[in-house]
N, C-alpha and C positions, 0 to 999 in steps of 0.2 A: 608940479609933480616932482616928487623926490626921485633922484637917480638911484639906480640899483647897481651901478658899476662904479669903478674908480677905486682909489686906494682904501676907502673905508668899507667896501662891500664885504670882505671876508669876515669882518667882526660879527656879522649876523650869524655865522656858523660856529662861533665859539661856544664851548660847553658852558653850563651855568656856573661852574666853579671858577670861571675866569674873572675878568674885571667886573666890579660892581656896575650894574646898570643904572643909569641916571634916572632920577625922577620918581616921586611918590613912593608907593608901597614896595615896589621892586627894590628901590635903593635901601629902604629900611630893612627889608628881608635879607638883602646882600650883606649889609653891615652886621646883622645878627649872625648870619652864617659864618662870616669871617671871624667874628669874636668867638663863636663856638669852636671853630676850627683851631684858633689860637689856644683856647683853653684846653682842648683835647691834646694838642701837641705838647703844651707845657706840662700837662698831667703825665704824659708818657715820659717826658724827660726828667721830671722833678719828683715824682712819687717814689717813696721808698719801696724796697722789695717786700716789705710787710705792709700791705695797704691799710691794715687796721691802725697803723701809726701815722697815717696821712692826715695833714691839717691844711686848711685853706691858705695859711700863711706861707706854705711852701711855694705857692704859685707866684709869689712876688719876688722870688729869687731870679738870678740871671744864669741860664744854662749855657755853658760854653759851647755845647754841641749845637744849640740853636743858632748861636752867632756864626758858627762856621758854615752851617747849611745856608743861612741867610746871605752870607758873603758870596757863596757860590751862585745862589739864585740871582744875584745882582750882576754878575759878570758873564754868566753863561748865555749862549744863544738859546732861543726857545726850545728847540728839540732836545739838546743835552740837558737843559734845565728840567724838562718834563721827565726825562729818564732818571735824573737824580732825585726828583721829588717822589717818583713812584718807588724807587729803591729805598729811600729813607723812610717813606711811609710804611712799606712792608716791614722794615727793621723795627720801627717804633711800634707797629701793631704787635709783632712777635714779642717785643719787650714787655708790652702791657700784659700779654698772655702769660709770659714767664713770671712777671710780678704777681699775677693772680695765683699761679701755681705755688710760688714761694709763700704767699699768704696762707694758702690751705695747708701747706706742709709745716709752716711754723705753728699753726693752730693745733695740728694733730700730732706732729712728730718732732716738734722743737728743733727744726732744721729747715734750711732752704731746699728747694727742689734740686736734685743732682741730675743733670741731663744725661749722665752716663749710667748711673746705677739705679735710679729710682723708678724706672718704668714698671717694674714688677708690682709696685704698690697700686697701680691702676687696676690690674687684674683682681687683686684682693679687694679693692674698693668696689669694683663692679659686682663681685660676688656678694659683698656685704649689702650693697644697695638692692640687689635682686632679692635678697632675703627679706628686705623690709617692704618693698613696693612691687615685687614680682618681676619676672623677666621682661615683660612688655614695658613696664614702667621704667626699668633700668635702661632699656634700649632707647626709650623716648628721652630720658634725661641725658644720656650720652649724646644723642643726636642734637638735642637742644644746646648742650655745651659746645659741641663742634660748630654748630651754626653761629653761636655767639662769638666764638673765637674768629671765625671767618669774617663775621660782620665787623669786629674790631679792626682787623687788618684792612678791610675795604674802606671803612670810615677814615682810618688814619691816612691811607693813600689819597683819598679825596680831600682831606684837610690839608695835606702837604701841597697838592696841586693848586688848591685855592690860594694858600698863603704865598707860595713862591710866585704865582702869577700876579697877585696883588702887589707884592714887593717889586716885581719887575715893571709893573705898570706905573708905579709911583717911585721911580728909581731914586730921584733926588731926596725925597723925604725919607725913604727907607734907608738910604746910605747914611744919612745923618743919624737916624735912630740906631743903626748898627754900630756906627762909630762911637756915639755917646755911651751905649751899653757896653761896648768893648772896653772903653776907658774905665767905666764903673766896675766891670768884672776884674780888670787888672788891679785896680786900687783896693777892692774888697778882698781879693785873693792875697795881696801883700799884707793887708792889715788884719786879715782873719775875721772880718766882720761877719756876724751871724744874725739871722732873723730870730732864731731860737736855738737853745743848746743842741749842738749836733746838726744844725741846718745852716751852713754858710751861705751868704748872699752869692758868692762866686761858686755856683754849683757845678759839679762834675758827676751828677748822680748816675746818668745813663752810662757814661764811660766807665765809672767805677764799678757798676754792676756787671757790665760786659767783661771788663778786665778780670773781675773776681770770678765770673763763671768760666772764662777761658783758663784761668789759673787752676780752678778746681778740676776742669776736664783734663788738663795736662797732668795734674797730680794723680788723678784717678788712673789715667793710662800708664803713668810711670809705675804706679803701685802694683799693677797686675803681675809684673815679671817675677818679683822675689817671693810671691806667695808660696810656690812649691818648695823653695828653700826653707822658709819659715815652718811650713808644715812638716818637713822632714826633720827639723831640729827638735826632737822629742825625746826627753829623758826616759820615757816608758815605751818607746817604739818597739824595742826588741826584748822587753822584759818577759820572761817565760811565765806561763800561767800559774805555776806553783809558787811564784814569788809575788803574786798579785792578790790583794784583798783577803789575805788570810785572817784578818781580824773580823771578817763578816761571814766566815764559812758556815754554811747551814742556814743562813738568814735569807728571807725573802725581802728584797730591797725594792721599794717603790719610789721612783723619782717623779714627783708630781708638780707640774706647772699650773698655777692658778692664774688664769687670764686676767690681766690688768690689775693685779694685786700689787700696787705700788706703795711707796712709803707714805704718800698722801693719805692713804686709807687709815693710817695710824696717827698722823700729825695734824691733819686738818680738823678743826672744831666741828665741821659738819659731818665727819665720818668717824673720827677717832673715838669718841665716847662709846658709841654702840659697838663698833668692831673691837675696840680694846676690851670692852666688857665681855664680849664673846670669847676672846682669846684667854682672858684671865679666868673666866669660869671654866673653859676647857682645860686649862692648866690644872686647876684644882680637881676637876673630875678625873683626869688622867692620872694625877698623882695618887688619888684614892684607889685607883686600880693598879698602882705600882708601875706606872708608865711615866718616864721622864722626857724632858725636851730641852733643847738649847737653841737660841735664835740670834741672828745678827742681820746684816744687810749686805747685798751685793749691788755694785753699780752696773746697771744694765748697759748693754751695747746698743740698745734702741730705746725709743721713747714714743709712747702713744700708739704704737702699732709695729708691725714687722715681727710678730712673735717668733717666727722661725729663725730670725737672726739671734735672738736670745737663747733659744733652745740649743742651737748648734754651737753657740759660744760656750755654754755650760758643758755640753757633751765633748767638745773638741779641745777645750783649753786654749782656743785661739780667739782673738778679738774679731768677731764677725759682725760688722756694722753696716754692710751694704750688700746689695744683691750680687755684685761681681765676686766678692770674697766668698759669699755663700755658694755660688755656682762653682767656684774654684775648689772649695772644700769638698763638695759632693763628688768632684772629679778626682779627688786625691785618695790616698790610703791612710789618712791620719787616724790614729787610734783614738776612739771615743770612750767615754765611760762605759757605754753599753758593750763596746768591743772588748774592753778590759775584763768586764764580768764574763762575757762569753768565753774569752780565752782562759779564764780561771775556772770554767766549768758550770757557770750559771746558764739557765735557759733565758734568753732575752725576748722581751715582749714589747711591742709598740702599740699603745692604745690611743688612737687619735680620732675621736668622734667628730671633729670638725672637717675631716677629710671626706669629701663627697666625690672626688675623682681619683683615678689611679695615680700612684706616686712611685713610678718605677725607679727614678733616679735616687730618691730617698731610701727606698728599700735596698737598692744596690749598694749604697754607701754604708748604711747602718746594718744591713743584712741581719735583721732580727729573726729569731726562730719562729715567732708568731707575730702576725700583724692584724690589727683590728681597726677598721675605719667605720664610717657611718653605715655601711651596707653589710657588715659582716659580724654583727653582734646580736642579730635576731630581735631588734627593737621594733615594737608594735605600738608605741605610744606617739604622742604629738610632738611637733617641733615647737621651739620657743624663740621666735624671731631668728637670730643668727644660730643659736644653739640647736643642734639636731636632736639632742636628748639631754635630760637633766644629769648633773654630775652624779647624783645618787645611783642612777642606772649604770653609768660608766664604771663606778667603783664596785657595785654589787656584781656586775658581770665579770669584772676582773677577778674578784674573789672566787666566784663559783667555777669559772672556766680555767683559771690558772693557779691562783695562790692555794686554794684548798686541795688542788691536785698535784702540788709540787713534788711530793714524795722525796726520793733521794736526790733529785736534782733541783736545787732552789731556783727561784725565779728572780730576775731583775727586770723591772718594767718601767718604761717611761709612760706616764699618763698625762694627757693634756686636758685639763678641765676647762669648759667653755661657757658654763652658765653665767659667769661674770664678764662675758664679752659684751661690748656695746651691741645693741641699744639698751640692754639691762632690763627690758620689760617686753612681754610678760615674763615672769620668773617662776621657778618651781618652789615647792615647799616639801619638807621631809615627810616621808611616809614610813611605816614600819618596814624594816629591812626584809622581813619575811614575806612581805606582800609585793615586793618590787616586780618579781616575775619577768614577763616579757615587756613591761613598761605600759601595759594597758591601764594600769591603775592611775597613771598620770593624766589620762584623757581630759578630765574636767579642768585641769589647772590653767592652761593658757587662756581659756575663755573667761576665767575669773579675774585675770589681770588686765591692766590698761594697755591699749595698743601703743606701739612705739611712736606712731605719728602724733598721738595725743601727748605723750610724755615729752617728746622733743620740741614741743612748742613753748615749754616753760623751763627755763634754766634751773629753777628750784626743784622741779620734778625730776630733771635729769640727775641732779646730785643725789636726791633721795633714792632714785632707782639704782645708781651705781653703788651707793652704800648698802642697800638691801640685797642686791645681787651678790656682792662680794661677801657680805655677811652669810648668805646662804651657802656659798661655796666653802667657807671656813667651817661653818657648823656641820656641813656634810662630812668634811674630812675628820673633824673631831668625833662625830658620831660613828664613822667608819672604824676608827681606831678603837673606840670604846666597844664596839660590837664584835669586831674581828681581830683585834690586836692580841698577839700572844708573844711568847719569848722570842719567836723567830721572825717577827715583823719589824722592819726598819723603814720608816717613812721619812723622806726628805721632801718638803714642799716649799715652794718659792714662787714669787711673782715673776712674770716675764718682762714687764715694763710698767711705767706709770700709765694711768688711764688717759685716753684722749678726752678732749673737751673740758673735763672738770679739773684738770691739772693746769695751773697757770704757767705761762711761758717763763723760762728762767729757773724752773724748779729742778732740783737734783734728779738724777736718773736712778736713785736707789730703789731697790725692791727688798722686802723682807725674805729671809730664808730661815727655815726651822728644820732641825733633825729630831725625830721622835723615835724612842726605842724603849722596850720594857727591860731588856737585858742591860744592867748598869755598866757592863764591860764595854758596851758600844759607846756610851757617852763618855766613859773614862778615856777613850781613845782621843777625844777632841777637847779634853779639859784644858789643854794649853792654847786653845784658840781664843780664849777670852770671851766666848759668846755668853749672852744672858741666859739665865735659867728661865724655862717656861716657853710658851708659845708666842709671847709678845717680846720682840727685841727692845731693850731699853734705848732711850734716845742717844746714849753715848756708846751703844754697842759698836763693835768693829764694822767698818765698811770696806769690803774687798772689791777689787775689780772682778767682774763676772768670769773673765777668762782664767782667773787664778784658782777657781774652785776645783777643777778637775785634778790638778797636780796635788793640791793640799789634801783632797779627799783620798786619792790613791796613796799618798805618802802616809797618811794617818792610819790607814787600814792595811798597809802592805804586809806587815809581819804578824 
């Protein structure tokens, strides 16, 4: 009969993640779990912050952080060793979650996740997701993502407990392995040996990522203080109204943002031929009606999303590229383009059909004379995935409620068009402008299109959907000018950022911008800008930073 007491008795109470049990299938299972734990930890330490760039070869590198933790596991008593293992496991689990966030942000916004500024994108993402799969589906997806994140942290903790206990249980062998790998790490660090370009054998991946994130957080926090000083340094801050925008007196000026209308729409072979043809045909049609246009590019302050950052950059003449700067801007008294028009005697209008919730902070900052969101335009038609209404209804309503009634006080309007917002399907098509009415005429359109969940299973369909949705928005603008353009209409339309998903990483942040006017004196004012003639900017057209537009525009039309 075997004894149940003595020095070895407590081993029966050890958790399964401890020393491998001897014999048969249990030993094989323990070895498999130990190998899986090692692979999981190596993945956390060695994977890049953009997981799409990960390759299996990265796992054969030597992580310095792993050597340090292993050394502690070999010298610490059991209780402190477990504390260290749990702490390191939590940190590595959070590191994997952070890398996953970085991957998503790189894919959509061409930037890593910023732990100080980027939380606002989650709210926008949830709203977008709810528009595609419903509120219940969005909540379920969020719950699943949260559970997955927790599971990653728990698994990493269990992996660290297993590995540190195995190392402590085989102290002699583990010490030799750590010593040999330490020598290898030092030698490879000195020699610069690489497994592949950009992947040194002597890896410091986790430390480098953590250090980079800490530096970014530090830089973000330091940046907050001088914002007010920058906002106050404004050449037009105290300019009286009678010295502003005199070159546009009597004109209705419509500043229109076309969602996701990026340079890729013109340059990419999958989009450029069709969209370029639409712009060229529109140029010819407008010229026949005596309407001219000039075009160029702006380098946007955002990429793949965050439209509000681009809108506020154009309006304020400040580089608004993160949420903190945006929030600071809304809390300031910075003069915007709309504010300059208002000071000079225009009625200012904000037409934002994507807004489905109250926006008191934006209305307080921009203080428009009239504000239209999704609930205040009398729309009785269908929604189109993200878009609450088609662009044609937005422009038709602006024309009937504001532009046609301008009278002695001209209108300056910001209009945000969203038919070209992802998921780009189903999308509208143009109807007779006289039949737009309350939007009921659009009722059959969404049902005739393909559902987003079907389109987004196929990358080729996604690209086609982006092209066709953007083409629709541009055709709508051209048709609007043809139908309603007169001597007193000045239209400025531009993209807000490059589109998500279909734009490759590393692409420029450029978006097209076009100024349209029937009065030749308006275009004469910007003749010195060097912009291309027509609705399509030439490949060599000027590229300005987006925050420079406000001052250039105000200067061109000051007198």
